[in-house]
N, C-alpha and C positions, 0 to 999 in steps of 0.2 A: 796766594793766587788760585786761582778759577782758573779751570779747564772752560776752554769751547769744544764742545763734544757735538757732532753731529749723524747724519746719519743714519744706513737703515738698524745698526749695533742698536742708535738712540730711540730711532722709531718703534722700532718691537716690543719693545716692551709696556714702553707706552700706550701702545696701541690692543696689549693684548692684556693688559689693565679692561681700558676699555672694552672688551668685548667681552669681559668677565661679566663689567657695571650690565649690561645691555641684557647677559642672561640673566641676573640676577635680579633684573628689575623687569623679568618675562619676557626678554626674546625666545621665542620656543624652533627658530627654527633659522640654519646658517642666512636663508636671506632676509628674514629680520634682524640678524644683530649685523648683517652688512646693511642694510639701511642704517641702521641708527649711527654706526658707526660713519658712514656718510655723514648726518645728520650732524651729528659731534663735531664736525673739521673746517673749520674757521680757513678761508683762502690766505695768501699770503702774497702782501703787497708786491707788486714786481717781480712775480714769480711765476710764470705759464703751468698747467698742470705737469708737462715734463717732467718738470726740474721742481715739484713740492707734492706731486699724488693728487691727497685731496684736500690737502692742506695739515693746521694746527690743531693738534686733539687741545679739545675742548668741552667735555661731556658736560659742562649747565650747557649750554645752545640747545639740553634738548627739552631745556626745561624752560625757552623764551619765547 
């Protein structure tokens, strides 16, 4: 049986991985990392920003 996990404890490792990828791809400052994190997030339908933050991590959005 699969468990459904959510919240900060699940979001943090995904965002940390995306931040590491941003640095590997050349982001040289915290502001650049932050900008790529926002670009790599997809809004979730039916949720406002308070409920979802910047959205779902989707690193491939950087290349679209």
